Structures are given as structure tokens and as C-alpha cells.
N, C-alpha and C positions, 0 to 999 in steps of 0.2 A: 525615435529611439527603438531599437530592437526590443520587442516585448519580452523576449527570452532573458533579457538582462535587467528586468525590472528589479530595483533594489528591495530587499526585505524590509518591512516596517518594524525595525528592531524595537522601537519604543512600545509596540503593542504585543510583543512576544515575551511572555513571562513563564518561568518554570512551573508555577502553580497551575497554569491553564493550558499546558501543551502536552500532547500525547503522540506516540509513534504508532502508526498502523502499518503492519507488514501483511501485504495482501497475497494470499493464495500461493505461497512458496511450497507447494505440495509436490509429491513425487510424480503425479500424473502430468504436471506442468513443467517440471524442472529436471527430473532424472534423465540420463542418457537413454535414448530409445523409447521414452515414455510416449503414451498414446497422443499427447498434445505437448510434446517437448517444445519449450520456448528457447530458440537459439539465444545464447548469452545468459540464460537463466542461472546456470551454475556459476558463471563468472561474477555475478553481482552478490553472491553470498558474503564474501569478505566485506564489501561496502555496507551491506545491511547489518552485519555484525558490528561494524564501527558505529553505525547509528544506534544499535541496541546498547552498546557499551556507553555511548554518550547519554542515552536516555536513562540508563541505570545510575550513572554518575549524578544526574540531576533529579533522581527520583521521579521520573516521568513514567506514566503508564505505558507498557509495551503490550500491544494487542496483535494477535495473529488471527487471520481469517482462514477458514477452511471451506472451500466450495464442496458441498456434498449433495448427492442425489440418491433417491430411494432405489433399492435394488430392482423394483418392478418398473422403473423408468417413468412412473406416473407423474413426476413433478418436472419433467424436462420441458413440456410444452413444445414450442416450435424450435427450441434450441437444437434439437437433433436434425433439423434441416440444414444446420450450419456446421455443427461439431459432432465428432464421434462420441460414443458413450465413454464417460470418464468420471472419476471421483465418486465411485459408488460407495455408499455407507458400508463400513465394515471391511473395506479393502485397503491394502497398503497405499493405494494411490491417493488417499486423503491425508496421509501422514505428511508432516513437514519433511522436506528433503534433508539429507545428512549435512551436518556442519553448521546449521543455524543455532545460535545461542538462545534457545528457548528454555525457560525455567518454570518451575511449578507454580510460582506466584503470578505469572503472566496471565493476561486474559486471552481466552480463545473463543472466537465466534464460529460455532459449528453448525449453525442453522442456515447457512448461506446457500440459496438455491438458484440465484441469478447472478449476473455479472456485478451488479451493484451491491456493495457490502452492507448498505443500509436497508435494502428492500426485504421486508419480512424477517428482519433480525432485531436483536435488542441493542445494536451498536449505538444508536442515537441516545437511548435511555442510559446506557453505561457512561457515555461521554458527558451527558448533561448532569448525571449524578455526581460527577467529579468536577463539574463546572469547566469543562474543557472548551476553549475557544480556538485553539490553534492545533492543526492536525498535520503532522509530517507523514506523507504517504510514500511507500516504496513497495516493490514486489513485481508481480506479473499479472497480466500483460499490460503494457503501457496503454495501448489503444483500446483495450477491452475492459477488464475488471478495474484497473487503476483509474482510467478516464471516467468510466461510469460512476465510480465511487466519488471521485473528485467533483464531478458536476453536482451530484446530490449534496455533498458536503457544503459546497459553496452556496447552493440554494437554501440550505438550512442555516446559513450564516456562520459556518466554520471558516476560519482563515486557513487556507491549505498551502503547504509547501511540498514540492516534489523535487527531490534531488535526482537530476537526470542520470547520474551514474549509479543509481540504486534501483532502476526500473529497466525492464527489458521487454521487447516486442518481437513479433514473428519476422520482422524484416527492418532494415534501416529506414525504409520509406514510411512504414507504419510508426516507427519510433519518432521520426522527425515530425510527421503530421500530427500525432497525438500531442507531443510537447508544444507544438506551435498553437494548436487549438486551445489547449488548457491555459497557455500563457496569456491569453488576451484578457479575460476577466474572471477566470475560474481558479487559477493557482499562481503562486510565485514559483517559477522554475529556477532551481538552484543546483548545488552540488554538495556532496557529502562533506567536503572540507569546510565549506562556508557554513553549513548547518551546524556542524559540530563545534563551531567557534562563535555561535550566535551570542552567547552571554559574555564571552571574552571580548567580542566587538563592542557590546553595550558598555562594558566596564571601561574599555579604552576611550569610548566616546564621552563618558561621563566627566 
């Protein structure tokens, strides 16, 4: 069986222990002409908003991450061997791109210095304080921040779902490779339509 079509374990996904994580949908990664513009990043905004609306309907926590770096570049480490300077604290590049349905009561992780949303942040603490077991991950980029976060989440025993039409990468090859790697034992690869009907499907199966 193609691992990309592994069925969701509906009996284990409950409203009270599921959260939506929107990863790094910031101007420096998404806006046209941005220093690290992700092709297709703006195109997934409507899909992410559908997930946000679904999450709000079911009172799920909605969490936005913001990669941020110190203005003196002291926290980049070897990242600058691979990426240009981006997402400096206090600059518009760290702001969420236009059109995302972010609200004041949502959670924001603003201490993210690395690709992995868990490394050096309080994300795990926040999730465990709400007894979250299932994490729906979307955003950019599929092969970098999303995949790094998914790997850590899985190793921390979170059940991860990645809607393939709500993530974007720097190329189709990177998108395909990342989804394939995650699909083996790290995440359930799905789509927005399936995710937003999770509890409808459970009720129909009951």
C-alpha cells in the first residue's frame, strides 16, 4: 500500500486532544519577492484558513509559529551557510502574511530560532498543558521547518497529521520527497477536505 494513503486512525482523534499548528507563514517566507519566498506559499493561505475555521468550530487550539532571529545575527549559527539573513526581530518579515485568519486569543510561538518548532521553545509545554495528543501541521516549508517539527513531534509521541494541500516547499521535488519521508512512520499524510471532516466521518462510522 502507498504510505501516502495510510488511513487516519479516527478512533484515536478527539476534539479535546487535537490542536492546529500553523508553521512560519511569515512575510519573509511567503510574500512576493521576499528574501526566502516559498513558491506556492501564498496559494495555501485559503487552505490554511479552512483548517483554522475547522479548528475554531471544534474549539481546538490554533498555534502560529514565528521564526525570529536576533538583529546582531548571534543566534543563527551555521544556518547562514545555507540561508540568507531573514526574519530579524522587530522587522516586518516576522509578521504573518496578509490574509491569514489569526485572532488575538490564538497562541503564538515567537522564540523559534531553528527549523524545529519545538527546539528551544515552550511549544511542548503548551501542548502538554492542554493534554494535546494529535497535532495537525501546516505551513512552510514542507521539507524544512514542517518536516523538522513533524519528526520531533512524532518522537515526543504526538500523533501528527499533515494535509498535503496546506504545506508548500521550494520545489515540487522537495514537496514530494518530504511528504514521502514523513509518511512512513512520522505522520499521516492527508488533505484539507479529509481533515475538516474527521469528526463527520467518525459520526458516520458510529
